[in-house]
C-alpha positions in Angstrom: 0.0 0.0 0.0 1.5 3.3 -1.2 2.0 6.2 1.2 0.0 9.4 0.2 2.1 12.4 -0.7 2.8 14.9 2.1 0.7 18.1 1.8 2.6 20.9 0.3 3.2 23.9 2.6 1.0 26.8 1.8 3.0 29.9 0.6 3.3 32.6 3.0 1.5 35.8 2.1 3.9 38.8 2.1 2.6 41.6 4.3 2.5 44.8 2.4 3.4 47.8 4.4 1.7 51.1 3.5 4.0 53.2 1.4 5.5 56.1 3.3 4.1 59.4 2.4 6.6 61.5 0.5 8.4 64.1 2.6 6.9 67.6 2.0 9.0 69.8 -0.2 10.9 72.4 1.8 9.2 75.8 1.6 11.2 78.5 -0.2 11.6 81.6 1.7 9.6 84.6 0.4 11.7 87.0 -1.6 11.6 90.7 -0.7 13.4 93.6 -2.5 14.0 97.2 -1.5 14.0 99.7 -4.4 14.6 103.4 -4.4 12.2 104.5 -7.1 13.3 107.6 -9.0 10.9 110.4 -10.1 9.1 109.5 -13.3 8.9 105.8 -12.8 5.7 103.8 -12.4 5.0 101.2 -9.7 4.7 98.6 -12.5 7.1 96.9 -14.9 5.5 98.2 -18.1 6.1 101.8 -19.1 3.2 104.0 -20.1 3.4 107.2 -22.1 6.1 109.5 -20.7 6.6 107.4 -17.5 9.2 104.6 -17.3 8.6 101.2 -15.9 10.4 99.0 -13.3 11.7 96.8 -16.1 14.4 99.4 -16.7 15.8 98.8 -13.2 14.8 95.4 -11.9 15.4 92.1 -13.7 14.2 89.7 -11.0 11.4 87.4 -12.3 8.3 86.8 -10.3 8.2 89.8 -8.0 5.4 92.2 -7.6 5.0 95.7 -6.1 3.7 95.7 -2.5 2.3 99.2 -2.0 2.4 101.5 -4.9 4.1 104.9 -5.2 3.0 107.5 -7.7 5.2 108.2 -10.7 5.8 111.8 -9.6 6.9 110.5 -6.1 10.2 109.0 -5.1 11.7 106.7 -2.6 11.1 103.3 -1.1 9.2 100.6 -3.0 9.0 97.0 -1.8 8.6 94.1 -4.2 7.9 90.4 -3.3 7.0 87.1 -4.8 4.8 86.1 -1.9 1.1 87.0 -1.9 0.6 86.9 1.8 3.6 89.2 2.4 2.3 91.5 -0.4 -1.0 91.9 1.4 0.6 92.4 4.8 2.6 95.3 3.4 0.1 97.0 1.2 -3.3 96.4 3.0 -4.1 99.2 5.4 -5.8 96.7 7.7 -2.4 95.4 8.7 -1.5 98.9 9.9 2.0 98.9 8.6 3.2 102.5 8.9 4.5 104.5 5.9 6.9 107.3 6.5 7.1 110.2 4.0 9.5 113.1 3.8 7.5 116.0 2.2 8.8 119.3 0.9 5.9 121.7 1.1 5.3 125.2 0.0 5.3 127.7 2.9 6.2 127.1 6.5 3.4 125.1 8.4 2.6 126.5 11.8 1.6 124.4 14.8 -2.1 124.7 13.9 -1.4 123.1 10.5 0.7 120.3 12.0 -2.0 119.7 14.6 -4.7 119.4 11.9 -2.6 116.7 10.2 -2.1 114.9 13.5 -5.8 114.8 14.2 -6.9 114.0 10.7 -8.1 116.3 7.9 -11.2 116.2 5.8 -10.7 115.1 2.2 -13.1 114.5 -0.7 -13.3 110.8 0.2 -13.7 111.3 3.9 -11.5 112.2 6.9 -8.0 110.9 7.3 -6.9 108.9 10.3 -4.7 110.6 12.8 -1.1 110.9 11.7 2.3 111.6 13.2 4.0 114.7 11.8 7.0 116.9 12.6 9.1 119.5 10.8 12.5 118.2 9.6 15.2 120.6 10.7 17.6 120.4 9.1 16.1 119.1 5.9 17.0 115.5 4.9 20.2 115.1 2.8 18.7 113.7 -0.4 19.8 113.3 -4.0 18.9 116.0 -6.6 15.6 115.4 -8.3 15.5 115.2 -12.1 13.7 117.3 -13.1 14.1 119.8 -10.2 11.0 121.1 -8.4 9.5 124.4 -9.4 10.7 127.2 -7.2 8.7 130.4 -6.4 11.1 133.1 -5.5 9.0 134.9 -2.9 7.5 131.8 -1.1 9.7 129.8 1.3 9.4 126.0 1.7 10.3 123.4 4.3 10.3 119.7 4.9 8.0 117.7 7.1 7.9 114.0 8.1 4.5 112.5 7.8 3.7 109.0 9.1 0.4 107.4 8.1 -1.2 103.9 8.1 -3.6 104.5 5.2 -2.9 104.3 1.5 -5.5 106.4 -0.4 -4.8 107.8 -3.9 -2.4 110.7 -3.6 -3.3 111.0 0.1 -0.2 112.8 1.3 -0.4 115.5 -1.4 -4.1 116.0 -0.6 -3.4 116.2 3.1 -0.8 118.9 2.9 -3.0 120.9 0.4 -5.9 120.7 2.8 -3.9 122.6 5.4 -2.7 125.2 2.9 0.8 123.8 2.0 0.9 122.1 -1.4 3.5 119.4 -1.8 6.5 120.2 -3.9 8.4 117.0 -3.5 7.4 113.6 -2.0 9.9 110.9 -0.9 8.8 107.7 0.9 11.5 107.1 3.5 10.2 103.9 5.1 7.6 101.2 5.1 7.3 99.6 8.5 10.8 98.3 9.5 12.2 98.8 6.0 13.9 102.1 5.1 15.9 103.6 2.2 19.1 103.3 4.3 21.4 104.9 1.7 20.0 103.2 -1.4 20.8 105.3 -4.4 17.9 106.2 -6.8 17.3 103.4 -9.3 19.1 100.8 -7.2 17.6 97.8 -5.3 18.8 95.3 -2.7 17.4 92.1 -1.2 15.7 92.4 2.2 14.8 89.9 4.9 11.0 89.3 5.0 9.3 89.7 8.4 8.7 86.4 10.2 6.5 84.5 10.3 4.8 84.9 6.9 2.2 82.3 5.8 3.5 81.1 2.4 1.2 81.8 -0.6 3.5 82.2 -3.6 2.0 84.0 -6.5 1.6 81.9 -9.6 
């Protein structure tokens, strides 16, 4: 009588371990540039009419202006490639102060300065309280091209005006409202960022404030 064959061992089933999730890509730091915008340059890369564009000065791809500055104004302009940082700088709700050096016609008295401090009535409503002082001596700045118009019999002076709003041509309208039209307007600082010796038409990288939620512009 033959012996029945021994049962074959069942193959062991290989246990599959779940694949490990890929490691998240490291976040790239937001890029921030400080630029000293000359007179006659728009706060955009494309020129229009008689105004030049930023493309003549900045060759960094993917950056956008955070807080515009009129073509006939000068001074600090910030650019970034990060949408959250752009909003943090330019949106008045974030209350980032903007410091302006303003050459005005005439010599504002204390009543005019107090009016600016408390807020003045403009066509689109009253302004928020501002900080203002006369700059004595005047700031040591580059020569503007073209130079400002000079009226022989009317003196002028410089004031520092610090605001948190960003209405259209607000500083010029504020000084006009107290009887002292703006002759020259230079933005000296935005929050913690200042011109710090930047020559007109030059830019330098800056360190973004921390923390900044990352939302890179596409």
